[in-house]
N, C-alpha and C positions, 0 to 999 in steps of 0.2 A: 414441607418447606425446606428449601435448600440453603446451605450455609454459603454466605457470600464472602469472597476474599478478593483483594486486588491482585491481578496477575500482570506484572510489568513485562515479563518475558513470555509471550504467548506460545501456544503449542505449535510444534513443527509437524503438523499433519497435513500434507499437501499431495497433489497429484501430478505435478510437473516439477522436475528438478532442473534448475538453471545453475550451471557451474560458473561462478564469478571469480575471476582471477585478478591478482594485482598486476597491472601492466608496468612496463618499463618506460612508457611515455604517457601522454595525456589524451590519447584518443580512445574511443570506445568502438569496438567492432563486433559484428555478429560472426560467429564461427561458420555459419552456413553460407554467408555471402562474402565475408571479408570486407564489407563496406561500412563506412561510418553510419551508425544507426540513425535512421529517420532523418537523413540530411543534416545530421549534426545539431539536432534540436532537443535532445533528451535532457531530462532534469533529474538530479538526485536530491533527495531530502533524507536526512538522517539525524539521529540523536546520539550524542556522545558526551562523556564527562567534560565539564567546564567548571573549574574551581571545585567547590563543594556540591555543585548541582549537576544536572544534565541539561544541555541546551540543544536547540534545533538548528541545524545548518543546512544550507542548500548550495548547489553548484549547477550552473546551466552550461550546456554544451553549445558552443557557437562554432559551426564548422567542425574542425578537428581539434579545437582548443576548448579546454574546460576552464571556466572562470574560477577565480580564487574563491574558496569556500567562504560563505557569508553566514554569520550567526544572525538568525532572525527572531529568536525567542528573547523576550525581555523579562518576563515574570520569573522570579526565583522559584526553586523547587525542582522536582524531577520532571523534566519535559521529555516525552517519549512518543513513539509510534506516529510519526508524521505521515500525512497523506497529501499528495500534491497533484494538481491537474492544471492543464493549460485552459484558460477560459476564452481567450481570443488573442490573436496576434502573439505578442510576447508576454501577455498578461497571465498571472498565475494566482491560484488560490491554494493556500497551505493550511491544513487543519491538523492539530495534534492534541494529545492529552497532557495536562499538567497535574501532577500529584503534589498536594500540600497538606500535610497532616492526614486526616481521614477523608479528605475530599479528592475527587478526580474529575476535573472539569475540562471542557474543550476550549482551546484557544485557537485563534486564527489570524492570519494576515493575508493581505492581497498585494500583489505587485501589479500596478496599473500605470501604463504609459511611463514605465521606468521608475516609478516612485512607490515605495512601500507604504502601505497604510499603517496606522497605529495598530499595535497588537490589541486584540479585544477578546473578551470571554463570551462564549455563547452559553448563556445560562439556560439550562434545560429543565431545571426543577428537580433533577436527579442528583443523588450524592456521588454516583460513580458513572463516568462516561469514558469508555475505552475503545481502542482499535477503530478509529474513524476511517472511513473510505470516502473519497470524493470523486465526482465525475461531472461531465457537462453533456447534456443531450443535444440533439441536432438543432433545437430552437435556441440554444445558448443558455438554457436554464442550468444553474448549478445545484447539484444534489449532494447530500452528505448522509451517510448511515453510520451507526456505531452501536456498541453494546452498552446499554444503560441499566443500572440497578434500580428497580422500582420498590425496594423494600422487602421483596420476596425472592426474586431471582433476576439474573441478567436477561433482558429481552432486547430485541433488535428495534431500534428507533430510526426515524429518518426526518429530514427537514429539507427545505429548498431555500435558496437565496432570493430575497425580494428586491434586490438592488441596493439595499442599505444594511440589511441584517438578515439573519436566518429566522425563518418562521417558527412557530411553536412546535416543539418536539411531538411526534406522533408515533405510536407503537405499530410495528408491523407484526410482531408476535405478542401473544398474551396467553402463555400456557403454564406459567409457574415452574418452568424447566429452564435451566441455564442455556441461553443462546449466545454465542460469542463469535468474534472474528468475522464480521461481515465484510464482503468485498462487492463493490459496485461495478457493473459493466453496462455497455450499451448494445442492444440487439441490432445487429447489422441490417436486418430486414426492416424492422419497424422504427428504429431509431429511439425506442423507449428503453428506460433503465431496467435492469434486472439486478437482483442481489442474491448472493449465496452466503451461507454461514454454517457454523457447526453447532449442533444441538446435542446436549448430554443425553445418553441413554445407558441402559444397563450393560451394553456391549462396548461402551466408550462413546466418543463423539462421532456423530454421523452428519452428513451434509444435507441441508435443506435449501430450497430456493423459492423465490417469489418474483413476479414480473409486474411492472406497472402497466395497467391496461388503458391508461388515459385519464382515469378518474380515481382509481384505487389500486392497491396491491392485491394480486391474486392470492388465494389461499396457499399457505406454505405447503410445499410438496417435497417428499423425500427424494433425493437424487440417488438413483441406483448405484451400487458399488461398481457395477460393470462399466459405468461411465468414466471411471477413473482412467482406464486404458485409453479411451477415446480422447480424454483431456490431454494426455501426454502428447498426442499428435497435434495439439492445437497451437503449438508454438508459432507456426507459420501465420496463423490468423490472429494471434494475440488474445485468444479467449481463455487462456489459463489464468488461474486465480492468484497464484502466489509464487514467491521465489525463496528457495533455500540457498543462502549464499555460502559459497565455499571460497575461503581465502587461501591463496597460495602460501605454502610454508616458507618460501623464499621469494624475494622481490624479483630476482633475475632468473630467467629460465631460458634454455636454449631453444632454437626454432623447432628442432625435432620434437622436443617434449610438448611444445604448444600444438604442433600439428597432430601429434598422437592424441592429445587431449580432445582436440576438435573432432577427430574421427571417432573416438569413443563416444563422445556426446551425441554425434549425429547418428551413430548406430543404435543408440538407445532412445531415439526420438526426443532428444533433449537439445536445447539451444544453449550454446555457451557464448557468453559475452564478456568482454574485458571491462573493468571498472577503473576509475581514476585511483591512483595510488594514495591520494590524500584521504580517501574514505578508509581510515585505518582501524578504528575501534568502534564501529557502529553497534549500539545496543538495540537499535531498531532502525529500519530504513524503508524507503520506497523509491521506486523509479518511475518517472513518466516518460513513455516512449510514444511519440505521436503516431497515430494510425492504429494503435492497439485498442481493442474494445474495452479492456480494463485500463482506465486512464492512470490509476495509481497502483502499480504492482507492488504488493507488500513483500518486504524481506523480513522473515520472522525467526530465523535462526542463523547462526554463523558457525561453520564447521571448517576446521583447518584441513587443507588438502595434504595428504601424506605423499 
């Protein structure tokens, strides 16, 4: 039996490094192309201190302009690890974890036709629900996965949206071994969801994955370590799992330093993007970039660039 503890700052064990710099303007660009990302329709969601608590904020990119950050969490407590996906048109689904006392429950809100729904709790029956990831398949169905504590260990759970609420939580793993940090993606060929996560082992955490076959999730399989190098080259297709955010040590940087950083990132098969300067002290965050197979790319550590 493993000991369970709440982990608010998840592990930074990832296979693709995205260098994110504080820009001097409000546009977001890819280092590879220099063009505004995804036609200017990216969305940031992040958690940062608000009074004595943590709150969830979002900002949407409209063309080359970022909207003013909007606080969307209502419930008091420590709100962290938001996941965000575009459901249709300009509509959004945001899911996050709210810590209050010994409980860690999922909360969510929808943006539909320009109006935010009431914040609601998705009651899973579990005492701990962390690191949600959300996506939308080709049929428009909304999926969410997360790590839930079943009384013995953290396991990976999933649910789908039925139009008015999330369905009953169902386990993908059942092994009495801690499974954490799931990330959802969509298979470009079949249009079906897949999920990858980290599982504890004697050698540390290793990556597992499972794919939806139309009626059930496949048996979890170990992702070979050799696949890590291949994942590093997946930036162009958006199949990478996570972002390690590097904040610039200063707000203003000359053009030469920017160009050199871009060349360095490209040489290492890394994608460098600029982020809005108002994302200042994110304790956890995610970015939705239309066209990427992972709809909610998680940011799970912040490192100052020297």
